[in-house]
C-alpha positions as CSV (number, residue, x, y, z in Angstrom):
1,X,-14.6,13.2,0.1
2,X,-11.8,15.1,-1.5
3,X,-11.3,11.4,-3.8
4,X,-14.4,12.2,-4.6
5,X,-14.4,15.8,-5.9
6,X,-11.6,14.7,-8.1
7,X,-13.1,11.9,-9.3
8,X,-16.1,14.1,-10.1
9,X,-14.5,16.7,-11.5
10,X,-12.1,14.4,-13.5
11,X,-14.8,13.1,-15.6
12,X,-17.4,16.0,-16.1
13,X,-18.7,18.9,-13.5
14,X,-21.7,18.4,-14.8
15,X,-22.2,15.0,-12.8
16,X,-24.3,15.1,-9.8
17,X,-22.6,13.9,-6.2
18,X,-25.4,11.6,-5.9
19,X,-24.5,9.1,-8.6
20,X,-20.4,9.2,-7.0
21,X,-21.7,8.1,-4.1
22,X,-23.2,5.3,-5.0
23,X,-19.9,4.2,-7.2
24,X,-18.3,5.0,-4.2
25,X,-20.8,2.6,-1.7
26,X,-20.8,-0.2,-5.2
27,X,-17.1,0.0,-5.1
28,X,-16.5,-0.5,-2.0
29,X,-19.2,-3.2,-1.8
30,X,-17.9,-5.2,-4.2
31,X,-14.2,-4.2,-3.3
32,X,-15.3,-6.0,0.2
33,X,-16.8,-9.0,-1.1
34,X,-14.1,-10.5,-3.8
35,X,-11.9,-9.3,-0.9
36,X,-14.4,-12.1,1.4
37,X,-14.8,-14.4,-1.6
38,X,-10.6,-14.4,-1.9
39,X,-10.3,-14.9,1.8
40,X,-11.8,-18.1,2.0
41,X,-10.7,-19.7,-1.3
42,X,-7.1,-19.0,0.3
43,X,-7.9,-20.1,3.3
44,X,-9.5,-23.3,1.4
45,X,-6.0,-23.8,-0.5
46,X,-4.2,-23.9,2.0
47,X,-5.9,-26.2,4.5
């Protein structure tokens, strides 16, 4: 959670931590989704 604290302090110390958790979950979900789509695309391309 140190990274979240650094990002929060870097942007604005007054922003609640809860918003960072939403952004973090959204970023992770987006990354996983893009990763799965890319993996499927690469597998289809190789076949």
